[in-house]
N, CA, C and O atoms as CSV, one atom per row, in Angstrom:
chain,resi,resn,atom,element,x,y,z
A,1,UNK,N,N,160.981,122.980,-7.138
A,1,UNK,CA,C,160.125,122.795,-8.087
A,1,UNK,C,C,159.796,124.158,-8.783
A,1,UNK,O,O,159.225,125.104,-8.241
A,2,UNK,N,N,160.611,124.062,-11.106
A,2,UNK,CA,C,160.360,125.400,-11.768
A,2,UNK,C,C,159.302,125.197,-11.987
A,2,UNK,O,O,158.869,124.045,-11.939
A,3,UNK,N,N,158.400,126.422,-12.354
A,3,UNK,CA,C,157.406,126.976,-12.592
A,3,UNK,C,C,156.750,126.887,-14.259
A,3,UNK,O,O,157.217,127.664,-15.091
A,4,UNK,N,N,155.877,126.098,-14.583
A,4,UNK,CA,C,155.472,126.073,-16.014
A,4,UNK,C,C,156.170,125.722,-16.581
A,4,UNK,O,O,156.699,126.522,-17.353
A,5,UNK,N,N,156.754,123.937,-16.578
A,5,UNK,CA,C,156.784,123.591,-17.087
A,5,UNK,C,C,156.150,122.271,-16.779
A,5,UNK,O,O,157.030,121.412,-16.730
A,6,UNK,N,N,155.441,121.981,-16.644
A,6,UNK,CA,C,154.281,120.674,-16.756
A,6,UNK,C,C,152.877,121.443,-16.991
A,6,UNK,O,O,152.272,122.393,-16.496
A,7,UNK,N,N,152.705,120.516,-18.005
A,7,UNK,CA,C,150.930,120.880,-18.789
A,7,UNK,C,C,150.221,121.656,-17.508
A,7,UNK,O,O,150.541,121.729,-16.321
A,8,UNK,N,N,149.033,122.243,-18.327
A,8,UNK,CA,C,148.453,122.663,-17.463
A,8,UNK,C,C,146.947,122.262,-18.334
A,8,UNK,O,O,145.879,122.160,-17.731
A,9,UNK,N,N,147.092,122.033,-20.043
A,9,UNK,CA,C,145.847,120.761,-20.371
A,9,UNK,C,C,145.314,119.682,-20.163
A,9,UNK,O,O,144.655,118.908,-20.857
A,10,UNK,N,N,145.723,119.696,-18.941
A,10,UNK,CA,C,144.647,118.711,-18.119
A,10,UNK,C,C,143.230,118.422,-18.866
A,10,UNK,O,O,142.778,119.343,-19.547
A,11,UNK,N,N,142.418,117.067,-18.775
A,11,UNK,CA,C,141.064,117.341,-19.824
A,11,UNK,C,C,140.347,115.515,-19.790
A,11,UNK,O,O,141.227,114.751,-20.188
A,12,UNK,N,N,139.386,114.959,-19.521
A,12,UNK,CA,C,139.225,113.520,-20.035
A,12,UNK,C,C,139.212,113.609,-21.295
A,12,UNK,O,O,138.929,114.626,-21.928
A,13,UNK,N,N,139.568,112.383,-21.815
A,13,UNK,CA,C,139.934,112.201,-23.053
A,13,UNK,C,C,139.826,110.060,-22.880
A,13,UNK,O,O,140.301,109.233,-22.101
A,14,UNK,N,N,138.952,110.016,-24.078
A,14,UNK,CA,C,138.747,108.293,-24.054
A,14,UNK,C,C,140.048,107.925,-25.401
A,14,UNK,O,O,140.623,108.409,-26.376
A,15,UNK,N,N,139.912,106.537,-24.420
A,15,UNK,CA,C,141.378,106.175,-24.808
A,15,UNK,C,C,140.821,104.408,-25.864
A,15,UNK,O,O,140.293,103.383,-25.433
A,16,UNK,N,N,141.113,104.656,-26.803
A,16,UNK,CA,C,139.266,103.321,-26.568
A,16,UNK,C,C,140.926,102.330,-27.567
A,16,UNK,O,O,141.796,102.776,-28.315
A,17,UNK,N,N,140.638,100.875,-27.014
A,17,UNK,CA,C,141.241,99.994,-27.911
A,17,UNK,C,C,140.158,98.878,-28.902
A,17,UNK,O,O,139.753,97.783,-28.510
A,18,UNK,N,N,139.820,99.596,-30.411
A,18,UNK,CA,C,138.393,98.730,-30.552
A,18,UNK,C,C,138.868,97.842,-31.763
A,18,UNK,O,O,138.297,98.041,-32.835
A,19,UNK,N,N,140.371,96.377,-31.674
A,19,UNK,CA,C,140.387,95.723,-31.283
A,19,UNK,C,C,139.625,94.622,-30.487
A,19,UNK,O,O,138.825,93.717,-30.724
A,20,UNK,N,N,140.514,95.353,-29.040
A,20,UNK,CA,C,139.834,94.200,-28.263
A,20,UNK,C,C,137.882,94.831,-27.787
A,20,UNK,O,O,136.991,94.188,-27.231
A,21,UNK,N,N,137.878,95.947,-28.190
A,21,UNK,CA,C,136.734,96.845,-28.581
A,21,UNK,C,C,136.911,96.929,-26.513
A,21,UNK,O,O,136.593,95.965,-25.816
A,22,UNK,N,N,137.309,97.896,-26.082
A,22,UNK,CA,C,137.381,98.041,-24.661
A,22,UNK,C,C,137.715,99.184,-24.739
A,22,UNK,O,O,138.750,99.293,-25.397
A,23,UNK,N,N,137.109,100.631,-24.169
A,23,UNK,CA,C,137.791,101.792,-24.174
A,23,UNK,C,C,137.760,102.011,-22.042
A,23,UNK,O,O,137.712,101.215,-21.104
A,24,UNK,N,N,137.823,103.586,-22.180
A,24,UNK,CA,C,137.839,103.510,-20.818
A,24,UNK,C,C,138.253,105.456,-21.545
A,24,UNK,O,O,138.754,105.941,-22.559
A,25,UNK,N,N,137.662,105.936,-20.278
A,25,UNK,CA,C,137.820,107.216,-19.364
A,25,UNK,C,C,138.770,107.946,-18.689
A,25,UNK,O,O,139.139,107.741,-17.533
A,26,UNK,N,N,139.184,108.866,-19.493
A,26,UNK,CA,C,141.053,109.664,-18.206
A,26,UNK,C,C,141.429,110.893,-18.380
A,26,UNK,O,O,141.049,111.371,-19.449
A,27,UNK,N,N,142.079,111.619,-17.671
A,27,UNK,CA,C,142.462,112.665,-17.540
A,27,UNK,C,C,143.909,112.364,-17.922
A,27,UNK,O,O,144.840,111.680,-17.496
A,28,UNK,N,N,143.561,113.495,-19.285
A,28,UNK,CA,C,145.206,113.841,-19.986
A,28,UNK,C,C,145.549,114.815,-20.602
A,28,UNK,O,O,145.104,115.840,-20.085
A,29,UNK,N,N,146.271,115.021,-21.673
A,29,UNK,CA,C,146.725,115.760,-22.245
A,29,UNK,C,C,146.821,115.149,-23.470
A,29,UNK,O,O,146.893,116.020,-24.336
A,30,UNK,N,N,146.859,113.926,-23.980
A,30,UNK,CA,C,147.158,113.753,-25.236
A,30,UNK,C,C,146.177,115.237,-26.404
A,30,UNK,O,O,145.437,116.115,-25.960
A,31,UNK,N,N,146.560,115.004,-27.865
A,31,UNK,CA,C,145.864,115.953,-29.412
A,31,UNK,C,C,144.786,115.113,-29.722
A,31,UNK,O,O,145.054,113.916,-29.825
A,32,UNK,N,N,144.196,115.295,-29.810
A,32,UNK,CA,C,143.531,114.980,-30.872
A,32,UNK,C,C,142.128,115.398,-32.282
A,32,UNK,O,O,141.690,116.544,-32.174
A,33,UNK,N,N,141.794,114.934,-32.922
A,33,UNK,CA,C,140.749,115.464,-33.015
A,33,UNK,C,C,139.082,115.039,-33.706
A,33,UNK,O,O,138.165,115.582,-34.323
A,34,UNK,N,N,139.510,113.475,-33.018
A,34,UNK,CA,C,138.146,113.228,-32.979
A,34,UNK,C,C,137.764,113.514,-31.618
A,34,UNK,O,O,138.471,113.959,-30.714
A,35,UNK,N,N,136.038,113.061,-31.594
A,35,UNK,CA,C,135.156,113.128,-30.659
A,35,UNK,C,C,134.816,111.482,-30.638
A,35,UNK,O,O,135.000,110.655,-31.531
A,36,UNK,N,N,134.177,111.286,-29.107
A,36,UNK,CA,C,133.049,109.813,-28.944
A,36,UNK,C,C,132.301,110.818,-27.732
A,36,UNK,O,O,132.760,111.726,-27.039
A,37,UNK,N,N,130.994,110.230,-27.822
A,37,UNK,CA,C,129.653,110.037,-26.884
A,37,UNK,C,C,130.277,109.027,-26.261
A,37,UNK,O,O,130.689,107.973,-26.745
A,38,UNK,N,N,130.354,109.722,-24.290
A,38,UNK,CA,C,130.584,108.375,-24.402
A,38,UNK,C,C,129.487,107.757,-22.784
A,38,UNK,O,O,128.753,108.665,-22.394
A,39,UNK,N,N,129.426,107.111,-22.374
A,39,UNK,CA,C,128.184,106.188,-21.832
A,39,UNK,C,C,128.067,107.177,-20.610
A,39,UNK,O,O,127.250,106.634,-19.866
A,40,UNK,N,N,128.481,108.372,-20.027
A,40,UNK,CA,C,127.505,109.540,-19.138
A,40,UNK,C,C,126.857,110.055,-19.817
A,40,UNK,O,O,125.736,110.328,-19.388
A,41,UNK,N,N,127.352,110.618,-21.783
A,41,UNK,CA,C,125.609,111.008,-22.558
A,41,UNK,C,C,126.551,112.240,-22.745
A,41,UNK,O,O,125.976,113.318,-22.891
A,42,UNK,N,N,128.028,112.234,-22.763
A,42,UNK,CA,C,129.334,113.843,-23.071
A,42,UNK,C,C,129.681,113.053,-23.079
A,42,UNK,O,O,129.770,111.914,-22.622
A,43,UNK,N,N,130.243,114.547,-24.450
A,43,UNK,CA,C,131.024,113.854,-26.118
A,43,UNK,C,C,132.480,114.499,-25.313
A,43,UNK,O,O,132.797,115.661,-25.062
A,44,UNK,N,N,133.042,113.442,-25.099
A,44,UNK,CA,C,134.723,113.892,-25.383
A,44,UNK,C,C,135.958,113.663,-26.195
A,44,UNK,O,O,135.844,112.522,-26.642
A,45,UNK,N,N,136.664,113.994,-26.451
A,45,UNK,CA,C,138.119,113.735,-27.107
A,45,UNK,C,C,138.118,112.232,-26.881
A,45,UNK,O,O,137.887,111.527,-25.899
A,46,UNK,N,N,138.638,111.870,-28.810
A,46,UNK,CA,C,139.033,110.538,-28.537
A,46,UNK,C,C,140.394,109.279,-28.906
A,46,UNK,O,O,140.213,108.368,-29.715
A,47,UNK,N,N,141.132,109.389,-28.475
A,47,UNK,CA,C,142.352,108.456,-28.671
A,47,UNK,C,C,142.641,107.537,-29.306
A,47,UNK,O,O,142.986,106.813,-28.372
A,48,UNK,N,N,142.761,107.057,-30.008
A,48,UNK,CA,C,142.487,105.366,-30.396
A,48,UNK,C,C,144.265,104.761,-30.328
A,48,UNK,O,O,145.144,105.485,-30.795
A,49,UNK,N,N,144.550,103.655,-29.822
A,49,UNK,CA,C,145.157,103.701,-29.495
A,49,UNK,C,C,145.357,101.758,-30.036
A,49,UNK,O,O,144.322,101.284,-30.503
A,50,UNK,N,N,146.668,100.719,-29.952
A,50,UNK,CA,C,146.395,99.624,-30.798
A,50,UNK,C,C,145.966,98.613,-29.742
A,50,UNK,O,O,144.945,97.926,-29.747
A,51,UNK,N,N,147.450,98.677,-28.361
A,51,UNK,CA,C,147.612,98.001,-27.233
A,51,UNK,C,C,146.777,97.965,-25.852
A,51,UNK,O,O,146.567,98.935,-25.124
A,52,UNK,N,N,146.534,97.221,-25.739
A,52,UNK,CA,C,145.453,98.108,-23.951
A,52,UNK,C,C,145.504,96.933,-23.093
A,52,UNK,O,O,146.173,95.961,-23.444
A,53,UNK,N,N,145.010,96.936,-22.261
A,53,UNK,CA,C,144.899,96.674,-20.788
A,53,UNK,C,C,143.961,95.060,-21.161
A,53,UNK,O,O,143.671,93.994,-20.619
A,54,UNK,N,N,143.776,95.813,-22.477
A,54,UNK,CA,C,142.948,93.875,-22.531
A,54,UNK,C,C,143.119,92.960,-23.748
A,54,UNK,O,O,142.567,91.898,-24.036
A,55,UNK,N,N,144.007,93.656,-24.346
A,55,UNK,CA,C,144.442,92.760,-25.275
A,55,UNK,C,C,146.489,92.752,-25.123
A,55,UNK,O,O,146.968,92.225,-26.127
A,56,UNK,N,N,147.269,93.091,-24.391
A,56,UNK,CA,C,148.475,92.999,-24.581
A,56,UNK,C,C,148.874,91.988,-23.733
A,56,UNK,O,O,149.126,92.028,-22.529
A,57,UNK,N,N,148.902,90.880,-24.690
A,57,UNK,CA,C,148.927,89.341,-23.339
A,57,UNK,C,C,150.317,89.038,-22.185
A,57,UNK,O,O,150.771,87.956,-21.812
A,58,UNK,N,N,150.896,90.939,-21.698
A,58,UNK,CA,C,150.811,90.528,-19.894
A,58,UNK,C,C,149.796,90.868,-19.446
A,58,UNK,O,O,149.864,90.567,-20.637
A,59,UNK,N,N,148.897,91.180,-19.000
A,59,UNK,CA,C,147.515,91.256,-18.883
A,59,UNK,C,C,146.342,90.398,-19.033
A,59,UNK,O,O,145.232,90.174,-18.550
A,60,UNK,N,N,147.126,90.047,-19.916
A,60,UNK,CA,C,145.999,88.778,-20.505
A,60,UNK,C,C,145.662,87.420,-20.166
A,60,UNK,O,O,144.630,86.763,-20.030
A,61,UNK,N,N,147.103,87.204,-20.062
A,61,UNK,CA,C,148.292,85.292,-19.800
A,61,UNK,C,C,147.577,84.607,-21.110
A,61,UNK,O,O,147.189,83.445,-20.987
A,62,UNK,N,N,147.392,85.279,-22.342
A,62,UNK,CA,C,147.311,84.548,-23.553
A,62,UNK,C,C,147.704,85.467,-24.896
A,62,UNK,O,O,147.190,86.426,-25.472
A,63,UNK,N,N,148.714,84.771,-25.048
A,63,UNK,CA,C,148.770,85.436,-26.984
A,63,UNK,C,C,148.294,85.710,-27.506
A,63,UNK,O,O,147.503,84.865,-27.926
A,64,UNK,N,N,148.198,86.746,-27.948
A,64,UNK,CA,C,147.662,87.200,-29.286
A,64,UNK,C,C,147.826,88.592,-30.572
A,64,UNK,O,O,147.662,89.811,-30.515
A,65,UNK,N,N,148.234,87.609,-31.683
A,65,UNK,CA,C,148.333,88.548,-33.005
A,65,UNK,C,C,147.555,89.626,-33.062
A,65,UNK,O,O,146.362,89.340,-32.960
A,66,UNK,N,N,147.726,90.467,-33.156
A,66,UNK,CA,C,146.884,91.736,-32.583
A,66,UNK,C,C,148.016,92.598,-34.558
A,66,UNK,O,O,148.934,93.397,-34.369
A,67,UNK,N,N,147.654,92.209,-35.950
A,67,UNK,CA,C,148.196,92.577,-36.452
A,67,UNK,C,C,147.774,93.895,-37.394
A,67,UNK,O,O,148.232,93.890,-38.537
A,68,UNK,N,N,147.394,94.405,-37.213
A,68,UNK,CA,C,147.113,96.266,-37.769
A,68,UNK,C,C,147.478,96.437,-39.120
A,68,UNK,O,O,146.602,96.360,-39.981
A,69,UNK,N,N,148.118,96.558,-39.285
A,69,UNK,CA,C,149.241,96.540,-40.096
A,69,UNK,C,C,149.902,95.255,-41.471
A,69,UNK,O,O,150.793,95.320,-42.319
A,70,UNK,N,N,149.089,94.396,-41.146
A,70,UNK,CA,C,149.177,92.911,-42.074
A,70,UNK,C,C,150.908,93.094,-41.930
A,70,UNK,O,O,151.657,93.830,-42.571
A,71,UNK,N,N,151.102,92.470,-41.222
A,71,UNK,CA,C,152.674,91.972,-40.997
A,71,UNK,C,C,152.958,90.921,-41.421
A,71,UNK,O,O,153.839,90.528,-42.186
A,72,UNK,N,N,151.469,90.045,-40.424
A,72,UNK,CA,C,152.172,88.708,-40.201
A,72,UNK,C,C,151.787,88.211,-41.821
A,72,UNK,O,O,152.293,87.302,-42.478
A,73,UNK,N,N,151.035,88.873,-42.074
A,73,UNK,CA,C,150.574,88.135,-43.183
A,73,UNK,C,C,152.321,88.089,-44.344
A,73,UNK,O,O,153.186,87.295,-44.714
A,74,UNK,N,N,151.888,89.694,-44.480
A,74,UNK,CA,C,153.141,89.914,-45.828
A,74,UNK,C,C,154.402,88.818,-45.033
A,74,UNK,O,O,154.827,88.132,-45.963
A,75,UNK,N,N,155.008,88.475,-43.956
A,75,UNK,CA,C,155.920,87.274,-43.370
A,75,UNK,C,C,155.000,86.156,-44.371
A,75,UNK,O,O,155.154,85.907,-45.567
A,76,UNK,N,N,154.038,85.624,-43.431
A,76,UNK,CA,C,153.386,84.130,-43.832
A,76,UNK,C,C,153.465,83.799,-45.718
A,76,UNK,O,O,153.688,82.707,-46.241
A,77,UNK,N,N,153.205,85.106,-46.414
A,77,UNK,CA,C,153.094,85.606,-47.633
A,77,UNK,C,C,154.640,84.646,-47.862
A,77,UNK,O,O,154.720,83.468,-48.210
A,78,UNK,N,N,155.689,85.539,-47.558
A,78,UNK,CA,C,156.959,85.377,-48.056
A,78,UNK,C,C,157.645,84.460,-47.847
A,78,UNK,O,O,158.448,84.156,-48.729
A,79,UNK,N,N,157.599,83.733,-46.711
A,79,UNK,CA,C,158.029,81.740,-45.663
A,79,UNK,C,C,156.789,81.143,-46.848
A,79,UNK,O,O,157.399,80.314,-47.524
A,80,UNK,N,N,155.747,81.205,-47.212
A,80,UNK,CA,C,155.511,80.117,-48.255
A,80,UNK,C,C,155.489,79.965,-49.526
A,80,UNK,O,O,155.070,78.983,-50.140
A,81,UNK,N,N,156.422,81.974,-50.406
A,81,UNK,CA,C,156.824,82.037,-51.432
A,81,UNK,C,C,158.306,80.531,-51.653
A,81,UNK,O,O,158.628,79.558,-52.334
A,82,UNK,N,N,158.786,81.566,-50.234
A,82,UNK,CA,C,160.705,80.750,-50.251
A,82,UNK,C,C,160.251,78.812,-50.252
A,82,UNK,O,O,160.833,78.038,-51.012
A,83,UNK,N,N,159.490,78.491,-49.571
A,83,UNK,CA,C,158.519,77.245,-50.129
A,83,UNK,C,C,158.912,76.508,-51.082
A,83,UNK,O,O,159.798,75.668,-51.238
A,84,UNK,N,N,158.087,76.970,-51.708
A,84,UNK,CA,C,157.715,77.370,-52.709
A,84,UNK,C,C,159.294,77.000,-54.170
A,84,UNK,O,O,159.343,76.082,-54.988
A,85,UNK,N,N,160.000,77.795,-54.004
A,85,UNK,CA,C,160.988,78.048,-54.399
A,85,UNK,C,C,161.948,76.709,-54.562
A,85,UNK,O,O,162.452,76.101,-55.507
A,86,UNK,N,N,161.918,76.559,-52.827
A,86,UNK,CA,C,163.341,75.625,-52.138
A,86,UNK,C,C,162.603,74.213,-53.401
A,86,UNK,O,O,163.155,73.893,-54.453
A,87,UNK,N,N,161.421,73.677,-52.920
A,87,UNK,CA,C,160.663,72.503,-54.267
A,87,UNK,C,C,160.929,72.869,-55.302
A,87,UNK,O,O,161.407,71.994,-56.024
A,88,UNK,N,N,160.788,74.210,-55.894
A,88,UNK,CA,C,161.511,74.214,-57.243
A,88,UNK,C,C,162.673,74.078,-57.926
A,88,UNK,O,O,162.882,73.623,-59.050
A,89,UNK,N,N,163.665,74.689,-56.821
A,89,UNK,CA,C,164.586,73.909,-57.146
A,89,UNK,C,C,165.341,72.810,-56.884
A,89,UNK,O,O,166.310,72.297,-57.443
A,90,UNK,N,N,164.521,72.486,-55.657
A,90,UNK,CA,C,164.662,70.738,-55.202
A,90,UNK,C,C,164.097,69.928,-56.538
A,90,UNK,O,O,164.895,69.290,-57.225
A,91,UNK,N,N,163.009,69.968,-56.799
A,91,UNK,CA,C,163.671,69.275,-57.888
A,91,UNK,C,C,163.725,69.299,-59.359
A,91,UNK,O,O,163.367,68.478,-60.203
A,92,UNK,N,N,164.129,70.165,-59.418
A,92,UNK,CA,C,164.767,70.552,-60.544
A,92,UNK,C,C,166.779,70.257,-60.293
A,92,UNK,O,O,167.585,70.217,-61.223
A,93,UNK,N,N,166.957,70.173,-59.507
A,93,UNK,CA,C,168.211,69.573,-58.942
A,93,UNK,C,C,167.930,68.130,-59.502
A,93,UNK,O,O,168.410,67.660,-60.534
A,94,UNK,N,N,167.336,67.707,-58.904
A,94,UNK,CA,C,166.993,66.239,-58.377
A,94,UNK,C,C,166.483,65.978,-60.475
A,94,UNK,O,O,167.382,65.232,-60.864
A,95,UNK,N,N,165.454,66.301,-61.828
A,95,UNK,CA,C,165.715,66.005,-63.040
A,95,UNK,C,C,167.138,66.645,-63.125
A,95,UNK,O,O,167.462,66.371,-64.281
A,96,UNK,N,N,168.058,67.262,-62.631
A,96,UNK,CA,C,169.451,67.179,-63.417
A,96,UNK,C,C,170.102,66.150,-63.304
A,96,UNK,O,O,170.447,65.312,-64.138
A,97,UNK,N,N,170.362,66.289,-61.587
A,97,UNK,CA,C,170.953,65.025,-61.530
A,97,UNK,C,C,170.507,63.265,-62.160
A,97,UNK,O,O,171.207,62.255,-62.231
A,98,UNK,N,N,169.101,63.500,-62.520
A,98,UNK,CA,C,168.602,61.759,-63.153
A,98,UNK,C,C,168.953,61.782,-64.436
A,98,UNK,O,O,168.712,60.755,-65.070
A,99,UNK,N,N,169.549,62.838,-65.097
A,99,UNK,CA,C,169.480,63.374,-66.993
A,99,UNK,C,C,171.020,62.595,-66.256
A,99,UNK,O,O,171.147,61.401,-66.528
A,100,UNK,N,N,172.240,63.295,-65.282
A,100,UNK,CA,C,173.674,63.173,-65.438
A,100,UNK,C,C,173.605,61.946,-65.114
A,100,UNK,O,O,174.665,61.348,-65.296
A,101,UNK,N,N,172.443,61.100,-64.546
A,101,UNK,CA,C,173.033,59.840,-64.117
A,101,UNK,C,C,172.958,58.651,-65.033
A,101,UNK,O,O,173.276,57.467,-64.926
A,102,UNK,N,N,172.235,59.657,-66.303
A,102,UNK,CA,C,171.307,58.507,-67.803
A,102,UNK,C,C,172.642,58.624,-68.227
A,102,UNK,O,O,173.245,57.626,-68.624
A,103,UNK,N,N,173.230,59.857,-68.181
A,103,UNK,CA,C,174.045,59.918,-69.088
A,103,UNK,C,C,176.062,59.340,-69.057
A,103,UNK,O,O,176.915,59.301,-69.944
A,104,UNK,N,N,176.088,58.885,-67.101
A,104,UNK,CA,C,176.988,57.941,-67.005
A,104,UNK,C,C,176.914,56.603,-67.578
A,104,UNK,O,O,177.799,56.074,-68.249
A,105,UNK,N,N,175.662,56.039,-67.225
A,105,UNK,CA,C,175.128,54.649,-67.505
A,105,UNK,C,C,175.626,54.706,-68.907
A,105,UNK,O,O,176.686,54.082,-68.946
A,106,UNK,N,N,175.313,55.189,-70.078
A,106,UNK,CA,C,175.170,54.865,-71.279
A,106,UNK,C,C,177.341,54.452,-71.520
A,106,UNK,O,O,177.780,54.069,-72.604
């Protein structure tokens, strides 16, 4: 095996899933500037994660929507706006067809 290709800076690090309210302490080389005081009273580097075993559907067996960047809300807003435009276009077409029908009857 080649020497000096593996990281040498393993240290205790806390990974925190704030959405699920879950954190765990493990060894890692992940770099971060944040720290947290852990249950044992010591201070450790903190890495915030979006998904953990407490929030991932594969591990929980249930589907949760975790939207930290607002993508779901933006999608729902676009879908609502599209539906409103469709309704307006249908109403406008109905009105035009009604005018055409009255002209042909005369």
